[in-house]
C-alpha positions as CSV (number, residue, x, y, z in Angstrom):
1,M,103.1,64.6,11.7
2,K,101.8,66.3,14.7
3,K,99.6,64.4,17.0
4,I,95.9,65.4,17.0
5,S,94.6,66.7,20.3
6,K,92.5,64.2,22.2
7,K,89.5,66.5,22.3
8,F,89.4,66.6,18.5
9,R,89.7,62.8,18.1
10,R,86.5,60.9,17.0
11,P,85.2,58.7,19.7
12,R,85.5,55.0,18.9
13,L,82.5,52.7,19.6
14,K,83.1,50.0,22.0
15,K,81.6,46.6,21.6
16,K,78.9,45.8,24.1
17,A,79.3,42.7,26.0
18,G,77.5,39.8,24.5
19,S,77.0,41.6,21.1
20,L,77.5,39.5,18.0
21,A,79.6,40.3,15.1
22,T,77.9,40.8,11.8
23,S,79.4,37.7,10.5
24,E,77.8,35.8,13.5
25,I,74.1,36.9,12.7
26,P,72.3,33.9,11.1
27,K,71.1,34.4,7.6
28,I,67.4,33.9,6.6
29,T,67.2,31.3,3.8
30,N,64.6,28.9,2.5
31,D,66.2,26.2,4.6
32,T,66.0,28.2,7.8
33,V,62.3,29.1,7.1
34,A,61.5,25.4,6.5
35,E,63.2,24.4,9.7
36,H,61.3,27.0,11.7
37,R,58.0,25.9,10.2
38,E,58.7,22.4,11.1
39,E,59.5,23.4,14.7
40,V,56.1,25.2,14.9
41,L,54.2,22.3,13.4
42,S,56.0,19.8,15.7
43,S,54.9,21.8,18.7
44,A,51.4,21.9,17.5
45,R,51.1,18.2,16.6
46,K,51.0,17.2,20.3
47,Y,47.7,19.1,20.5
48,I,46.3,18.1,17.1
49,Y,46.9,14.4,17.2
50,P,44.9,13.7,20.3
51,L,42.0,15.7,18.8
52,Q,42.1,13.7,15.6
53,H,42.2,10.5,17.6
54,S,39.1,11.6,19.5
55,K,37.2,12.4,16.3
56,H,38.1,8.9,15.0
57,K,36.8,7.4,18.2
58,I,33.5,9.4,17.9
59,V,33.0,8.1,14.4
60,I,33.6,4.5,15.4
61,L,31.3,4.9,18.4
62,T,28.5,6.5,16.3
63,I,28.7,3.7,13.7
64,T,28.7,1.1,16.4
65,I,25.6,2.6,18.1
66,V,23.8,2.8,14.7
67,L,24.6,-0.8,13.9
68,V,23.6,-2.1,17.3
69,T,20.4,-0.1,17.2
70,F,19.5,-1.5,13.7
71,V,20.3,-5.1,14.8
72,V,18.2,-4.7,17.9
73,F,15.3,-3.2,15.9
74,F,15.6,-5.8,13.2
75,T,15.7,-8.6,15.7
76,Y,12.7,-7.2,17.5
77,C,10.7,-6.9,14.3
78,I,11.6,-10.5,13.2
79,T,10.5,-11.9,16.6
80,A,7.3,-9.8,16.7
81,L,6.3,-10.7,13.2
82,Y,7.2,-14.4,12.8
83,R,7.0,-15.6,16.4
84,F,4.3,-13.6,18.0
85,H,2.4,-12.4,14.9
86,S,2.1,-8.9,16.2
87,T,-0.4,-6.5,14.5
88,S,0.6,-3.4,16.4
89,T,0.7,0.0,14.7
90,F,4.5,0.2,15.3
91,I,5.1,-3.2,13.6
92,Y,2.7,-2.2,10.8
93,K,4.7,1.0,10.2
94,A,7.9,-1.0,10.3
95,T,6.7,-3.3,7.5
96,Q,5.9,-0.2,5.4
97,V,9.6,0.7,5.6
98,I,11.3,-2.7,5.5
99,P,9.8,-5.2,3.1
100,F,9.5,-8.2,5.4
101,P,7.9,-11.1,3.5
102,I,4.8,-13.0,4.6
103,A,5.2,-15.7,1.9
104,R,7.1,-16.7,-1.2
105,Q,5.2,-17.3,-4.4
106,G,7.5,-18.9,-7.0
107,D,10.5,-16.5,-7.2
108,K,8.5,-13.5,-5.8
109,F,7.9,-12.5,-2.3
110,I,4.5,-11.4,-0.8
111,A,4.9,-8.4,1.5
112,Y,4.0,-8.8,5.2
113,E,2.5,-5.3,5.0
114,N,-0.2,-6.6,2.6
115,Y,-1.3,-9.1,5.2
116,L,-1.4,-6.6,8.0
117,F,-3.3,-4.1,5.8
118,E,-6.1,-6.7,5.4
119,L,-6.0,-8.0,8.9
120,R,-6.0,-4.6,10.7
121,R,-9.2,-3.5,8.9
122,Y,-11.0,-6.6,10.3
123,Q,-9.6,-5.9,13.8
124,H,-10.6,-2.3,13.6
125,Y,-14.1,-3.0,12.5
126,Y,-14.8,-5.6,15.1
127,E,-13.2,-3.7,18.0
128,N,-14.9,-0.4,17.2
129,Q,-18.2,-1.4,15.5
130,Q,-19.0,-4.8,17.1
131,K,-17.2,-4.0,20.4
132,L,-15.6,-7.4,20.2
133,D,-13.0,-8.4,22.9
134,F,-10.3,-10.3,21.2
135,N,-9.1,-11.6,24.6
136,S,-12.4,-13.5,25.0
137,D,-12.7,-17.1,23.8
138,Y,-15.1,-16.0,21.0
139,G,-12.8,-13.1,20.2
140,K,-9.7,-15.3,19.9
141,Q,-11.5,-17.6,17.5
142,Q,-12.8,-14.6,15.5
143,L,-9.2,-13.3,15.2
144,I,-8.0,-16.7,14.0
145,V,-10.7,-16.7,11.3
146,A,-9.6,-13.1,10.3
147,K,-5.9,-14.1,10.1
148,N,-6.6,-17.1,7.9
149,R,-8.8,-15.2,5.6
150,S,-6.3,-12.3,5.4
151,L,-3.5,-14.6,4.5
152,T,-5.6,-16.4,1.9
153,K,-6.6,-13.1,0.4
154,V,-3.1,-11.7,0.0
155,I,-1.9,-14.9,-1.5
156,N,-4.8,-14.9,-4.0
157,D,-4.2,-11.2,-4.7
158,A,-0.6,-12.1,-5.6
159,Y,-1.9,-14.6,-8.2
160,I,-4.3,-12.1,-9.5
161,K,-1.6,-9.6,-10.0
162,Q,0.5,-12.2,-11.7
163,I,-2.3,-13.0,-14.2
164,A,-3.0,-9.3,-14.7
165,K,0.6,-8.7,-15.6
166,E,0.6,-11.6,-18.1
167,K,-2.6,-10.3,-19.7
168,K,-1.5,-6.7,-19.5
169,I,-4.6,-5.8,-17.4
170,T,-4.3,-2.5,-15.5
171,V,-6.5,-0.2,-13.4
172,S,-5.9,3.5,-13.8
173,D,-6.1,6.1,-11.1
174,Q,-9.0,7.6,-13.0
175,E,-11.0,4.4,-12.8
176,V,-10.4,4.3,-9.1
177,Q,-11.5,7.9,-8.7
178,D,-14.6,7.2,-10.8
179,Q,-15.6,4.4,-8.6
180,I,-15.2,6.5,-5.4
181,T,-17.1,9.3,-7.1
182,L,-19.9,6.8,-7.9
183,L,-20.1,5.7,-4.2
184,R,-20.1,9.3,-3.0
185,N,-22.8,10.4,-5.5
186,Q,-25.0,7.6,-4.2
187,E,-24.1,8.6,-0.6
188,R,-23.0,5.1,0.3
189,L,-20.0,6.5,2.1
190,G,-21.1,10.1,2.6
191,S,-21.7,12.8,0.1
192,S,-18.6,15.0,1.0
193,K,-14.9,14.3,1.4
194,D,-15.0,15.1,5.1
195,V,-17.8,12.6,5.7
196,L,-16.0,10.0,3.6
197,D,-12.8,10.5,5.7
198,D,-14.8,10.1,8.9
199,V,-16.5,6.9,7.7
200,L,-13.3,5.3,6.6
201,K,-11.5,6.2,9.8
202,E,-14.4,5.0,12.0
203,Y,-15.1,1.7,10.3
204,F,-11.8,0.6,9.0
205,G,-9.1,2.8,10.4
206,W,-8.3,3.9,6.9
207,D,-7.4,7.2,5.2
208,E,-8.3,8.0,1.6
209,A,-5.1,6.5,0.2
210,D,-5.9,3.2,1.9
211,F,-9.4,3.2,0.5
212,K,-8.1,3.9,-3.0
213,R,-5.7,0.9,-2.6
214,Y,-8.7,-1.3,-1.6
215,V,-10.8,-0.1,-4.6
216,H,-7.9,-0.6,-7.0
217,G,-7.5,-4.2,-5.8
218,N,-11.2,-4.9,-6.3
219,L,-11.4,-3.4,-9.8
220,L,-8.3,-5.4,-10.8
221,Q,-9.9,-8.6,-9.6
222,Q,-13.1,-7.9,-11.5
223,K,-11.1,-7.3,-14.7
224,V,-9.0,-10.4,-14.3
225,L,-12.1,-12.6,-13.5
226,A,-13.9,-11.2,-16.6
227,S,-10.9,-12.0,-18.8
228,L,-10.7,-15.5,-17.4
229,D,-14.4,-16.4,-17.6
230,V,-14.7,-16.2,-21.3
231,D,-17.8,-18.4,-21.4
232,T,-19.8,-16.0,-19.2
233,Q,-18.6,-13.0,-21.2
234,G,-19.5,-14.8,-24.4
235,R,-23.1,-15.6,-23.2
236,A,-23.6,-12.0,-22.2
237,N,-22.4,-10.8,-25.6
238,S,-24.7,-13.2,-27.4
239,A,-27.7,-12.1,-25.3
240,L,-27.1,-8.5,-25.9
241,A,-26.7,-9.1,-29.6
242,E,-30.1,-10.9,-29.7
243,I,-31.8,-8.0,-27.9
244,N,-30.2,-5.4,-30.3
245,N,-31.4,-7.5,-33.2
246,G,-35.0,-7.1,-32.0
247,K,-35.6,-10.2,-29.9
248,D,-37.9,-9.6,-26.9
249,F,-36.0,-8.9,-23.7
250,A,-38.2,-11.2,-21.6
251,E,-37.5,-14.1,-23.9
252,V,-33.8,-13.5,-23.8
253,A,-33.9,-13.4,-20.0
254,K,-35.7,-16.8,-19.9
255,T,-33.0,-18.3,-22.2
256,Y,-29.9,-16.8,-20.7
257,S,-30.4,-15.5,-17.2
258,D,-28.7,-17.3,-14.2
259,E,-31.1,-15.5,-11.8
260,V,-33.6,-18.3,-11.1
261,T,-36.0,-16.1,-9.1
262,T,-36.5,-13.6,-12.0
263,K,-35.8,-15.4,-15.3
264,D,-39.2,-17.0,-15.6
265,K,-40.8,-13.5,-15.1
266,G,-38.9,-12.1,-18.0
267,G,-36.1,-10.8,-15.7
268,E,-38.4,-8.5,-13.7
269,Y,-37.3,-7.8,-10.1
270,G,-40.9,-7.9,-8.9
271,F,-40.5,-4.7,-6.8
272,L,-39.5,-1.1,-7.5
273,I,-35.8,-0.3,-7.4
274,E,-35.3,2.9,-5.4
275,K,-32.3,5.1,-6.2
276,S,-31.3,5.1,-2.5
277,N,-31.4,1.3,-2.3
278,R,-28.1,0.2,-0.7
279,D,-28.8,-3.6,-1.2
280,I,-28.3,-3.1,-4.9
281,S,-24.8,-2.7,-6.3
282,P,-23.7,0.9,-7.1
283,Q,-23.0,-0.2,-10.7
284,T,-26.6,-1.4,-11.1
285,I,-28.2,1.8,-9.7
286,D,-25.9,3.9,-11.9
287,A,-26.9,2.0,-15.0
288,I,-30.6,1.9,-14.3
289,F,-31.1,5.6,-13.7
290,K,-29.2,6.6,-16.8
291,L,-31.9,4.8,-19.0
292,Q,-35.1,6.1,-20.4
293,P,-38.2,3.9,-20.2
294,G,-38.0,1.1,-22.8
295,Q,-34.2,1.4,-23.1
296,V,-31.7,-1.4,-22.6
297,S,-28.3,-1.0,-21.1
298,G,-25.0,-2.4,-22.2
299,I,-23.2,-5.2,-20.3
300,V,-22.5,-4.0,-16.7
301,N,-19.9,-5.7,-14.6
302,T,-21.2,-5.7,-11.0
303,G,-18.2,-7.6,-9.6
304,N,-19.8,-11.0,-9.1
305,S,-21.7,-11.0,-12.4
306,L,-22.4,-9.4,-15.7
307,E,-25.9,-7.9,-16.1
308,I,-28.1,-6.3,-18.8
309,Y,-30.9,-4.0,-17.6
310,K,-34.2,-2.8,-19.2
311,L,-36.0,0.2,-17.6
312,I,-39.7,-0.6,-17.9
313,E,-41.1,2.3,-16.0
314,L,-39.7,5.3,-14.0
315,Q,-41.8,6.7,-11.1
316,D,-41.1,10.1,-9.4
317,G,-37.6,10.1,-10.9
318,D,-36.2,7.9,-8.1
319,K,-38.2,4.7,-8.4
320,A,-37.8,2.3,-11.3
321,K,-39.5,-0.9,-12.5
322,V,-36.7,-2.9,-14.0
323,A,-36.0,-6.2,-15.6
324,H,-32.5,-7.7,-15.8
325,I,-30.5,-10.6,-17.2
326,V,-27.8,-12.0,-15.0
327,F,-24.7,-13.9,-16.0
328,N,-22.9,-15.2,-12.9
329,F,-19.1,-15.4,-13.0
330,K,-17.5,-18.6,-11.9
331,D,-15.7,-18.6,-8.6
332,I,-12.3,-17.1,-9.2
333,N,-10.8,-19.8,-7.1
334,Q,-11.5,-22.3,-9.9
335,Y,-9.0,-20.4,-12.0
336,L,-6.6,-19.6,-9.2
337,N,-6.4,-23.3,-8.1
338,D,-4.8,-24.2,-11.5
339,R,-2.4,-21.4,-11.0
340,K,-1.6,-22.6,-7.5
341,D,-0.7,-26.0,-8.9
342,Q,1.7,-24.4,-11.3
343,T,3.3,-21.8,-8.9
344,K,3.5,-22.9,-5.3
345,T,3.3,-20.6,-2.4
346,R,5.2,-21.0,0.9
347,A,3.9,-19.0,3.9
348,Y,6.4,-17.9,6.5
349,I,3.9,-18.0,9.3
350,S,1.9,-20.9,10.6
351,L,-1.7,-20.1,11.7
352,P,-4.0,-22.3,13.7
353,E,-7.1,-23.6,11.9
354,P,-10.4,-21.8,13.0
355,Q,-12.7,-24.0,15.0
356,T,-15.8,-22.2,13.7
357,D,-16.8,-20.8,10.3
358,Q,-17.5,-17.3,11.4
359,Q,-17.7,-14.2,9.2
360,A,-14.6,-12.2,9.8
361,S,-15.4,-8.9,8.2
362,P,-18.2,-6.6,7.2
363,S,-17.2,-7.3,3.6
364,D,-15.0,-10.0,2.0
365,N,-15.0,-8.3,-1.4
């Protein structure tokens, strides 16, 4: 065969230096992909691990700070309450959040907040209305009196609540509102809500919720006392029954009334009762001016007594000639003392005894 001329021959490709044969090129498989992924992750871990470690440190540090802050706060409150008997606004707010106890009654605790609620109204009244300096010798004694009365009151209130629970005695929100409305209608605390708010703030440092709480406690005590003093309730029922059966009101007053200054006069006050009279209980004013001349009321609970009224004469629509029959309740402490013997109370603070018997509040009701 004849040789092909060089110029017609196909050029042959020469292998470049360093080039790989096809057989030498690595194949892409699941294993090689996994290996590559692991290499990438390994190189990233040296950056990720320190960051994760830092986050862990931050969490631990945050928890530590929170715990230390709580311990410091708790320790401060314990010291302020039980050692120094602080009544500051900050401490009072703290007791509204954390239920620190002031005493233990049986297996129940009495909240420290209840004690401060009572005590702080005394302090506010005397500081702002009487301009009393509690740093003076007289002021210090006055504060001791207020502290003792406040502690006694919250302990007694706890017994009253205990009795109310046993007897299923309650006070509704509507009853509380009705009592406040009665006071406002008689302008004892102002005729408008704004005036009421100002009076409460100025005299007691209270808002409306605080006042409702106070009224609720008073109404509950009245109901409990009425349920305990069955003799007084029974005498009132008997007297009213005799009047309804036609017996003369004056004769019934002479027989039943505990008011020694009026019973021999047939129960007559001896002076005209004015609708604006603030020395007469609001329940009395309300009951009297709902009557027509000659009419007799039902039994009215004034808080300290049960009373029956007869409107004898009405003058100018706001002055009344009235007779009444009074049935005084026994002191509630007579009933609470028996309860105290059954269920002991242990106070967690020790108060000095007052040196003088001074009135510690504008009202102890």
